[in-house]
N, C-alpha and C positions, 0 to 999 in steps of 0.2 A: 340229659345228655349234659354233658361237662362244659364250660366255657373257660377259656382260659385267656391272659391280656398281657401284651408283652409292651415295654415303653422304652424307647431310647430317646433320648435329649444330646443334640451335640450343637455347639458353639461353633461358628464358621467365621474363617476371616474374608468375609466376601461382602455384596451389596444384597439386598431381598431382589433386587432385579436379577442379578447374577445366577443367584443359586436358582430363583424360578424359572429362568431361562433352562438352566439345566436339568431339573427334577421334572417340568413339568413337559419334556420330550419323552415321548416312548422309545426312543431310539437311544437314548444313554442310558436304558436299563442295564445292558447288557455290560458297560462299563463299572457298573457298581454292584455287579452278580459276581462273586467265585466262580473262577474258571472251571471248577470240577461240577457245577451245576449244570452244565451245557445247557446255556438260557440260549434259547434261539427265537424271537419274535418269527411268528408263521401265518399271521395278518398280512393280506397283501395291501398296498397302498398306505402304509402307517403313515399318519399325519405327524407334522412337526410338533404340533403342539396338542396337550389332550384337552378334552372337550366333554361337558357330560352327555354322557349315552354310548361316549366310545367302546368298541368292543374289541380287546386286543388279545390276539391267542397267541400261546406259547408251547415252544418244548422245550423242559426243564427235565433235570434229574436230581431231587433235593436228598434221595436216599438211596444207597448202593448201587448208582450208575442205573438206574429203570428210567427210561425216560417213560415223562406222562403228559399228558396234555392239558394245558391249564387256558381258561377263558375268564378272565375279568371285564368287568365294566366299568368305565369311570362315573361315578352315580353324580358326584358335587364337585364343581370348581367354583372357586373365589378367586380371581386374580391377585397373586402375590402375597394369599394369604393360606390358603390349603387347595388339597382335593383328596377324594375319597375314592379308593378301588374296592370292589367287592367281587369275591369269587364267582363265577356263574357256573362252570363246569372245573372239575379239579379237585385234589386227593382230600379237602378238607368239608365237614359238612356247614360249615360258616368260615369264612373269612372276608373278617371287614378293616380297611388297611387307609388309616387316616395321616396326611402327610401336613403337616402345619408348619408355616414358618410367621417368622416374627422380627422387627428389628430389635437389636440391643447395642448398647454400647460399645462401639468397635466390630459391628457384626451382626449376624443371623444365629438366633435359635431355631433350629430346626429340631422339632418334634415328631416321631413316629409312635401311632399308636396299633398294634394290631391287636383284634379281638378274633379268636378263632376257635373252633371245636373241632376237633378230630373225630374222624369215622371210628364205628366199631364201638359205642359204647364203653365197657369197662376196659376192654384191651386199648382204645384210643388213647382213655386216661392214661394206662400206664405206659403205652409208647409215648405219651406227652411228657410224663418222667422221667424215661429214662432216655429218648432222642429228640424228642422236637424241640420244647424248650432250648435244648443246647444247643440244636441245629440254628434256630431263629437268633441265639445269643452270638453265635459265630459268622451267620450272613450279616449281621447288623455291626459285628465288630468289622467285618472287611466292608462295609458301606462307610463306614467311620474313617478308616482308613484309608478310603477311595478319594473320599471328601476332602482328608487333607492333602493328600498327595495333589490334589487338583487344586487347592485355595492355599495350601499353606496351613500351619500349624496356628491356633487362635491365639492370641497374644491379648491376656486379662490385662 
């Protein structure tokens, strides 16, 4: 089974409190996900804030407009520092996503690290090379833009 890792860093023009309040709310996920993905939370009674053990279910269309069920569990949360979500049901054999934030001069450094393994063995490895890694880049490019629209462009 092949494993891959995708990492994205973004400097944000805000406080740790501001970005934490935003990213730790499951209800804000749709705002930072491209519209074409048809992202909808299907969990009932989704809380305002994430906590360890929280299960969130979604419908999403990551490729070719095909709706897919996805279930993640928030496995770890350290307030105003990081949280981790892991896929329980979905398109990957493994999905482990670390969301880290730390204060820097004039703002916050947000780092996303996604460790994943596509299904289907060698065919998944080929799909990763041809589609998946590019799609992840595209999704996180969108997130960078959405965060910049919300908080402004970071000024060094």
